[in-house]
A tleap script that builds the chain and sets N, CA, C and O, in Angstrom:
source leaprc.protein.ff14SB
mol = sequence {
  NMET MET ARG LEU ARG PRO LYS LEU GLY SER
  VAL GLU GLU GLU PRO LYS ASP LYS LEU ARG
  THR MET VAL VAL GLN HIE LEU THR LYS ALA
  CILE
}
set mol.1.N position { 1.703 -5.848 13.346 }
set mol.1.CA position { 1.258 -5.363 11.948 }
set mol.1.C position { 2.141 -4.555 11.602 }
set mol.1.O position { 2.326 -3.570 12.317 }
set mol.2.N position { 2.870 -4.732 10.498 }
set mol.2.CA position { 3.016 -3.479 9.760 }
set mol.2.C position { 2.472 -2.114 9.138 }
set mol.2.O position { 1.266 -1.967 8.945 }
set mol.3.N position { 3.474 -1.044 8.807 }
set mol.3.CA position { 2.475 0.323 8.621 }
set mol.3.C position { 1.148 -0.229 7.481 }
set mol.3.O position { 1.216 -1.316 6.909 }
set mol.4.N position { 0.126 0.620 7.324 }
set mol.4.CA position { -0.937 0.234 6.452 }
set mol.4.C position { -0.604 0.939 5.216 }
set mol.4.O position { -0.493 0.401 4.114 }
set mol.5.N position { -0.386 2.742 5.593 }
set mol.5.CA position { -0.335 3.176 4.580 }
set mol.5.C position { 1.607 3.556 4.368 }
set mol.5.O position { 2.323 3.924 5.299 }
set mol.6.N position { 2.172 3.290 2.642 }
set mol.6.CA position { 3.507 3.567 2.764 }
set mol.6.C position { 3.732 4.656 2.955 }
set mol.6.O position { 2.859 5.411 2.525 }
set mol.7.N position { 5.304 5.540 3.870 }
set mol.7.CA position { 5.595 6.587 3.513 }
set mol.7.C position { 5.276 7.710 2.577 }
set mol.7.O position { 6.038 7.630 1.614 }
set mol.8.N position { 4.640 8.498 2.493 }
set mol.8.CA position { 4.523 9.356 1.652 }
set mol.8.C position { 5.913 9.892 0.729 }
set mol.8.O position { 6.884 9.520 1.388 }
set mol.9.N position { 6.181 10.287 0.041 }
set mol.9.CA position { 7.002 10.521 -0.875 }
set mol.9.C position { 8.278 9.789 -0.924 }
set mol.9.O position { 9.343 10.406 -0.931 }
set mol.10.N position { 8.221 8.486 -0.960 }
set mol.10.CA position { 9.056 7.374 -0.594 }
set mol.10.C position { 9.244 7.089 -2.254 }
set mol.10.O position { 8.301 6.562 -2.843 }
set mol.11.N position { 10.118 7.341 -2.786 }
set mol.11.CA position { 10.594 6.616 -4.039 }
set mol.11.C position { 10.572 5.312 -4.094 }
set mol.11.O position { 9.623 4.556 -4.296 }
set mol.12.N position { 11.663 5.097 -3.903 }
set mol.12.CA position { 11.796 3.359 -3.377 }
set mol.12.C position { 11.319 2.689 -2.784 }
set mol.12.O position { 11.664 2.657 -1.603 }
set mol.13.N position { 10.532 2.010 -3.131 }
set mol.13.CA position { 9.313 1.104 -2.503 }
set mol.13.C position { 9.384 -0.040 -2.762 }
set mol.13.O position { 9.793 -0.307 -3.892 }
set mol.14.N position { 8.995 -1.260 -1.771 }
set mol.14.CA position { 9.081 -2.380 -2.254 }
set mol.14.C position { 8.114 -2.704 -3.136 }
set mol.14.O position { 7.049 -2.121 -2.932 }
set mol.15.N position { 8.151 -3.668 -4.324 }
set mol.15.CA position { 6.900 -3.884 -4.784 }
set mol.15.C position { 5.867 -4.454 -3.959 }
set mol.15.O position { 4.707 -4.044 -4.003 }
set mol.16.N position { 6.341 -5.596 -3.037 }
set mol.16.CA position { 5.366 -5.924 -1.675 }
set mol.16.C position { 4.286 -4.461 -1.291 }
set mol.16.O position { 3.058 -4.392 -1.245 }
set mol.17.N position { 5.103 -3.648 -1.113 }
set mol.17.CA position { 4.434 -2.527 -0.434 }
set mol.17.C position { 3.436 -1.890 -1.398 }
set mol.17.O position { 2.452 -1.201 -1.131 }
set mol.18.N position { 4.024 -2.366 -2.847 }
set mol.18.CA position { 3.298 -1.561 -3.663 }
set mol.18.C position { 1.815 -2.115 -4.301 }
set mol.18.O position { 0.758 -1.543 -4.568 }
set mol.19.N position { 2.476 -4.103 -4.447 }
set mol.19.CA position { 0.867 -4.345 -4.873 }
set mol.19.C position { 0.088 -4.674 -3.486 }
set mol.19.O position { -1.100 -4.925 -3.689 }
set mol.20.N position { 0.546 -4.739 -1.905 }
set mol.20.CA position { -0.389 -4.336 -0.926 }
set mol.20.C position { -1.313 -3.229 -0.575 }
set mol.20.O position { -2.400 -3.231 0.002 }
set mol.21.N position { -0.376 -2.010 -1.226 }
set mol.21.CA position { -1.050 -0.663 -1.345 }
set mol.21.C position { -2.428 -0.924 -2.503 }
set mol.21.O position { -3.623 -0.640 -2.418 }
set mol.22.N position { -1.649 -1.559 -3.521 }
set mol.22.CA position { -3.119 -1.376 -4.523 }
set mol.22.C position { -4.528 -2.368 -3.911 }
set mol.22.O position { -5.725 -2.157 -4.102 }
set mol.23.N position { -3.888 -3.452 -3.152 }
set mol.23.CA position { -4.922 -4.672 -2.510 }
set mol.23.C position { -5.371 -3.674 -1.727 }
set mol.23.O position { -6.410 -3.357 -2.306 }
set mol.24.N position { -5.236 -2.746 -0.487 }
set mol.24.CA position { -5.517 -2.357 0.608 }
set mol.24.C position { -6.874 -1.453 -0.447 }
set mol.24.O position { -8.084 -1.672 -0.403 }
set mol.25.N position { -6.268 -0.618 -1.167 }
set mol.25.CA position { -7.088 0.582 -2.550 }
set mol.25.C position { -8.741 -0.398 -2.685 }
set mol.25.O position { -9.842 -0.246 -2.156 }
set mol.26.N position { -8.260 -1.248 -3.518 }
set mol.26.CA position { -9.297 -2.597 -4.078 }
set mol.26.C position { -10.295 -2.396 -3.115 }
set mol.26.O position { -11.328 -1.730 -3.170 }
set mol.27.N position { -9.588 -3.406 -1.802 }
set mol.27.CA position { -10.286 -3.271 -0.431 }
set mol.27.C position { -11.533 -2.655 -0.333 }
set mol.27.O position { -12.722 -2.975 -0.337 }
set mol.28.N position { -10.595 -1.303 -0.214 }
set mol.28.CA position { -10.848 -0.093 0.507 }
set mol.28.C position { -12.314 0.174 -0.411 }
set mol.28.O position { -13.431 -0.069 0.044 }
set mol.29.N position { -12.019 0.791 -1.969 }
set mol.29.CA position { -13.066 0.642 -2.722 }
set mol.29.C position { -14.559 0.051 -2.278 }
set mol.29.O position { -15.587 0.614 -1.902 }
set mol.30.N position { -14.043 -1.974 -2.593 }
set mol.30.CA position { -14.970 -3.190 -2.761 }
set mol.30.C position { -16.141 -2.432 -1.829 }
set mol.30.O position { -17.227 -2.017 -2.237 }
set mol.31.N position { -15.539 -2.358 -0.266 }
set mol.31.CA position { -16.258 -1.426 0.512 }
set mol.31.C position { -17.206 -0.287 0.140 }
set mol.31.O position { -17.721 0.401 1.021 }
savepdb mol mol.pdb
quit
């Protein structure tokens, strides 16, 4: 599995990474 948390301070992030991060945060909030 890929890294759960994106590298801190990484400016160039893949849209997928951002989207996945948002989803992870949303799921975390749901729990």
